[in-house]
Structure formats: C-alpha cells, structure tokens
N, C-alpha and C positions, 0 to 999 in steps of 0.2 A: 527643677524650675525652668520655665521657658519665659521668653520675653515677647510680648505683642506690641507692635508699633502701629498706631492708628494715624495714617497720613504718611505717604512715601514720596513726598516732594523732595526738594533739595536737602533739607535738614533730616527728614525721616530716612531717606535712602542712604545718606552718608552715616547716620547713626547706626543703621542696620549693618553696614559694613563693619563698623567698629565692634559691635556686639558679636557678630559672627566670627571675627578674627580672634576674639577672646574665648571662643569655644562654646557659646551658648546657642540653644535652639531659638530661632526667631520666626514668629508668625507676623507677616506684614499684611495690613488691611488698607485697601484703598478702593474707592468706588470707580476709579478710572481704569478699565481693563488694559488700556494701552501701556500703562506703567509697567505691568508685568512683563510685557515683551521687551521693553527697554531695559529693565533690571536684569533679565535673564541673559542679556548679551554680555554681562560682566561675569568673569569667572567666580568671583567671590559669592555670587548668588546661585551658582550652579552646583548646589550641594543639597543633600537630604536634610540638612539642618535648617534650611530656609523653606518656608511655605508661603505662597502668596494667596490671599483670600480676598474676594470682592463681594461676598455675601455676608450680611450682618449676622444672620443666624448661624452660619458656619463658624464665624469668629467666636461668638459666645460659647458655642459648643466645645471649642478648643480650650477655653480658659478654665484653669483649676485654681483652688484657693491659694496655693503658694506662688502663683505667677505674678509677673510685673507687667503693667500695661502703660505704655507711653502715649500721651495725646500730643500729636505734633501737627496740629492744624491751627489756622489763624484764630486769634482771640476774638471774642464777640459772639454773635449768634451761633456760629458753627461749634465753638467750644462749649457754649452753654447747652446746646442741644445734645452734644455728645456726652457731657457729664450727666445729663438727665437720663439718657438711654442706658449708660453704664450702671448708674445707681439702681435702676430697676432690674438689670439683667445679670450682674456679676455675682459669683458665689461669695459667701462670707469669707473674709480673710484675704481677698485679693488686694493688691496694692496698685493704685493709679498715680502716675507721675504726670502732672499737667504742665506742659512745657510751652504753652502758647502765649506767655506774657500777658495773662489776664490781669485785670485790676485786682490788687491785693484784697480789697474789701469783698469782692465777689467770691474769691476763693475761700475766704474765712467762712462765709455762709455755707458754701458747699461742703466744707470740711465737717461742719456740725451734722449735716444730713448723712454724710458718708459714715461718720463714726456711729451714728444711731443704727445704721444698717449693717454694722459689723465689717465695714470696709475701711481701707487705709487710703487717704488722699494726701499727697505731698505736692507742694507747689515748687516748681523747678525753674529758676532763672538760669539761662545758659549764655555763655559768651564764647567767642572764638570762631563764629561763623561756620560755614560748611566744612572748612578745613578742620576746625576743632571737633565738629561732630564725627568726622571720620577718624581723626588721629588722636583725639583726647579732649574731652569736654572741659570747660571751666564751668562748674555748676554750683549754684547757691540754692540750698534746699530748705524749705520751711515745712512745718507740720509736726505730727506726733513723733517724739524722739524715739520711742520704742520701734515704731514703723521704720524710721530712718536707720536705726542700728541694725535691724534685721537684714536690710539689703545693702548696708554700707560696703561689705567686701566686694559685691558686684559693682557698685558705683565707683569704687576706687579703681577697678580695672578699666572702666571705660572713660575715666577722667585723666587728664594730664597730671603729672607730678605736681602736688600742691594745689591742684585745681578743683578741690572738693571742700565745701564748707556747709556744715549744718548751721542754719542761721537762727533757729528758734521756733517759736510757735507758728501756727498756720498763718500764711500771708506774708511772713517775713522774707521768704525767698523771692517772691515777686516784688516786694517792696525794695529789696536790695537791688534787684535787676532794674527797677524803675530809676533808681538813683544812678546806677551804672550808666544807663542809656542817656540820662541828662548830661553826665560828664562827657560821654562819647560825642554828643551833639556839639558841646562847646569846643572840644578838641578839634573836631573836623572843621568847624566853622573858622577857627583861628588859622588852621592850615590853608583853608580855601581863600580866606581874605589875604593872606600873604602872597599867594600865587596870583590873585586878582591884581595886586599892586605890581607884581613883576610883569604881568601881561600888559599893563598900561604904561609901563616905564619906557624910556627911550633906549634901553639896553636890550640886546638880543641874547637872552639866556636860553640854554638848552635845559628844559625842565627835568628831563630824565637825569642829566648830570647833577643838577641841583639837588634832587631828591636823594640820589646816591651819596652825594657829599654829606648832606645833612643827616644821613643815617649812619655815618661812620665817624664816631667821636663827638658828634654835636650834642648839645644839651637837649635838642628836640628830636633826637633819634627815637624811632618807634616803629611798631608794626604798621601803623597807618602810613608812615612815610615809605616803608618798604612796599606796601600795596600801591601807593601812588606812583612809585617808580615803575611798577609793573604796568600800570595804566598808561603812563607816558611812553613806555616802550612799544605799546601797541598803537598808540595814536598821539603823536608828539604835541599836538595842540588841542586834543580832545574835540576835534572838529565834528566827529560823527555822533557826539552825545549832546542831547538837549539838557541844559542845566536846570532841570526840574528836580527838586529835592523833596521827595515825598516823606511824610512823617507817619510813623506807625502808631502813635498815641501815647507812648510812655512818657515822653518829655512834657506833653501837655498835662498829664496826671501829676508829674513832678512839680510843675509850676503851680498847679492848683493846691497840692499838698503844702508847698512852701508858703503859699499865701495863708493857708489855714494855720500854719505853725509860726507865721510872721518871721520867716527866714528869708533874707534877700538873696535872690538867685538871678542877678542881672545877665550874666553870661549865658546861662541856659535859656532864659526867657528870650533874649535877643536872637539866639541861634534858632529857636523855634519860630520866631517871627520871620527870620530870613528864609526859612523853608517855605513858609506860607507865601512870602513875596516871590519866591522862585517859580511858583505856579502861574504867575502873571507875566513874567519876563525872563528871557534866557540870559544868564550871566555866566562869566567864566568861573566865579566861585561856586556857582551852582553845578557846573560841569565837574569841578573837582570833587565835591561831596557826592554827586551822583556816581562818579567813577569809583570812589572809595567804597560806597555802599555795595556796588556791584562786585568789587573784588573780595570783600570779606564776607558778605552775606548772600551773594548770588542774586541780589535784588535786581529786578528788571530796570533797564534804562530806556528812555525814549530816544530813538535815533532820528537823524535828519534824512 
C-alpha cells in the first residue's frame, strides 16, 4: 500500500513528512513545480520512498486498488473538480480521504457516486494545524465503516494518541469538524476581546508575560494561549499585523445548521460577525485572532 497526497501546501507537505516517518511510500501531486524544489531541500523528502508528480496522468498511473488518496486542497470548486476527476479515473477499491472541510451535505452526495463506482470515500475533519499534520493528526472520520476499518491501523499511526475517531455515516466527519470550528471561533474571540480590554486600559501589561501566566495553572490555560504567547514573543504589540480575521466558511455553515435545528448559538454567531466586521476596520482583537490563526494553521496575515 502506498499513499498519494493531492496538494502539497502547508498541510499536505507536513502530512507527507508524518507518513514518510511512519515508513510508507508517498506519492505527492501538485501542479506547482516549484514546490518540488522546496520539498527536496528537506532531508525527509530525500528518499526513494517519496516521489513528486506534477502530471495528472502520471499520478493516476501510479494508483493501485489498495492505495489511499488524500485530497488536501481548499473546499469548494477545487475539491469538487478533483472528486469528479478521481471518480472517473481511479481503479475500483481505491480509498479517497477528503480533508478539505467540504460541506457535509456535499460529501454525502459524492459518497453515493463513489460507492456505485466501487470506490471508498471517507470525509476527514482534521485539527491540530500544521504541527498536528506533521507530528500527529486529530482526525474525525465519517463514511463506510468497513472502509474505515481497513485503513484504521494506518490512520492510528499518523494520528496522535487518542486523536482518531470514526464518527459514523458519510458526512459525519465534516459535520463534527464544522461544530469544532464553531467552538474554535468562540474561544479565539473570547481571548481576543480580553486582550482588547487590556490594550485599552490605563495599565501597562506585558502581553507575553500575561499569556505565559495564564497558561500555567489558570482555568483558561490552553494551546491557543501558548500560541498567543509565541505571537507576542515575536511582536509584543502585534504592530506588524493587520487585524483582519478571515473566515473559511465552516462557522457560517454551523450557524445556518443551528437555525435549521432551532438551536441558539449566540457566541459562535457573534464571533462570525466580528470576523466580518474586522474586514472593514483594524482592531486589536482582530490582530489577536489573526495571529492565532497564523500560529496554528499557517494562515496568511496581512502586514502593514
């Protein structure tokens, strides 16, 4: 069995490192040839177990029925197009893991088509950012249980301890990730608002010291606080960051789902609204969330 990764950006390249370290053969596909040069500068990719491919036909020629294919490109048109191409080209029995945070209803429809074609499609929500991709994923996986069970030993190796969950029928993995991201939005917004108050107060706080303190014994200690400490260590006032907080879509889907279910989600809704507001005016709370997103997910920030 070998593993093919479609998309070798921040998540894809780090996941490739993870899989290679666990002894598997990896085929990496990306249409940007300059990525190959960048990857091969790292020792982990300087092995016969890794092959970079930039031509679609060459990738498909490599795939065998027992292989696993990760899709690691942005959700939306790119993922939809890739799922369509793979559906037409893959040999029966191949397993596709869609990791692009697509809408759960979209993946449900695709799973029906894949099953009819004799292919396995699992929806994979991941957390832990680029660090998790490299050192051990937290993965929530929906789809056919037999398909999951077949590759579970492999998944256990590339996930952190306790970081793998089979969530049930198709769509459930992306659904769980959608809810996860809504919670994430609320947590980051609460942290950001706290630091907004500190920045407007008459006191002169060292924000790096504050984050370090709050991450040692405090009720609000967390990985997010640790990441924020890292951000303040690089830029004590976040002066080089524009406080624009982009949204990737999952929180909006969550709010829409909550409305359909008649479940009140005021924290998530307001955190989403604050992201939209940040696109109009630079705020310190926006800088905090932007800094956090850069630290855990490698998301781009706008500099001054």
